[in-house]
C-alpha positions in Angstrom: -44.0 6.6 16.8 -42.6 3.2 18.8 -43.8 2.3 21.8 -42.1 2.0 25.0 -42.4 -2.4 24.9 -40.8 -1.7 21.2 -38.0 0.3 22.6 -37.6 -2.3 24.9 -37.8 -5.1 22.2 -35.2 -3.1 20.2 -32.9 -2.7 23.6 -33.2 -6.5 24.1 -32.2 -7.4 20.3 -29.1 -5.4 20.9 -28.3 -7.6 23.9 -29.0 -10.7 22.3 -27.0 -10.5 19.4 -24.1 -9.3 21.3 -22.8 -12.8 22.2 -23.6 -14.4 18.6 -21.7 -10.9 17.0 -18.8 -11.4 19.9 -18.7 -15.4 19.0 -18.1 -14.5 14.9 -15.9 -11.5 15.8 -13.4 -14.4 17.8 -13.8 -16.6 15.3 -13.0 -14.3 12.6 -9.9 -13.5 14.3 -8.7 -16.5 15.5 -9.3 -18.0 11.7 -6.8 -15.0 10.6 -4.1 -15.7 13.0 -4.4 -19.6 12.3 -3.9 -18.7 8.3 -0.4 -17.1 8.9 0.2 -20.5 11.3 -1.0 -22.7 8.2 0.7 -21.3 5.9 3.7 -21.3 7.4 3.0 -25.2 8.5 2.7 -25.8 5.1 5.9 -24.3 4.0 7.6 -26.1 6.4 6.3 -29.5 5.2 6.9 -29.0 1.5 10.8 -27.4 2.8 11.0 -30.6 4.3 9.8 -32.8 1.1 12.1 -30.4 -1.6 14.9 -31.8 -2.3 15.7 -29.6 -4.9 15.9 -26.6 -2.6 12.8 -24.4 -4.1 12.9 -20.8 -3.8 10.9 -19.6 -0.8 8.8 -17.4 -2.4 7.9 -20.8 -4.9 7.1 -22.7 -1.5 4.6 -20.1 -0.7 2.7 -20.0 -3.7 2.8 -23.9 -3.4 1.4 -23.3 0.1 -0.7 -21.3 -0.8 -2.5 -23.2 -3.6 -2.7 -26.0 -1.1 -6.2 -27.3 -0.4 -5.8 -26.7 3.5 -5.0 -23.1 3.0 -8.1 -22.7 0.1 -10.2 -24.6 2.6 -9.4 -22.3 5.6 -10.0 -18.9 3.2 -13.7 -20.5 2.8 -14.1 -20.5 6.7 -12.4 -16.9 7.2 -15.0 -15.8 4.3 -17.8 -17.1 6.2 -16.4 -15.8 9.1 -16.4 -12.5 8.0 -19.6 -12.9 6.6 -21.5 -14.0 9.8 -20.0 -11.2 11.7 -20.8 -8.6 9.3 -24.0 -9.3 9.6 -24.3 -9.7 13.3 -22.7 -6.2 13.5 -25.5 -4.5 11.3 -28.2 -6.1 13.1 -27.0 -4.4 16.2 -26.7 -1.1 14.5 -30.2 -1.5 12.9 -31.7 -1.9 16.2 -29.0 1.3 17.4 -30.2 3.3 14.7 -34.3 2.4 15.5 -33.1 3.5 19.2 -31.8 6.7 18.0 -34.1 7.4 15.7 -37.2 7.2 18.7 -34.7 9.3 21.1 -34.6 12.1 18.6 -38.8 11.7 18.1 -38.9 12.1 21.9 -36.5 15.5 22.2 -38.7 16.9 19.0 -41.8 16.2 21.1 -40.6 17.9 24.4 -38.7 20.3 22.1 -42.1 21.1 20.5 -44.5 21.0 23.8 -41.7 23.2 25.5 -42.8 26.0 22.7 -46.3 26.1 23.3 -46.3 26.0 27.1 -48.2 22.4 27.3 
């Protein structure tokens, strides 16, 4: 059974993880939107340098193979990992608090059934 201090610690853990989780989620969302912008910028660069009139889908394929785009995808991958780790830390602490609450409710019910 968890002590009051342990439950308080779990609540602090949830609160302390809220900042890193928010930052990780914000970074992921930003990178997802920036990915679209970067792709458009690279396509524009390729179009400006293209003298042959290459089809747009071919330019997009080249843009997706561009080192800058691939590097951004790696950053996005890391951002998703950090967001999920943070989210799971919060969920784990929440589940522990819920287990404690359930045990407390069960003890109250048991005491009331014995009129204690």
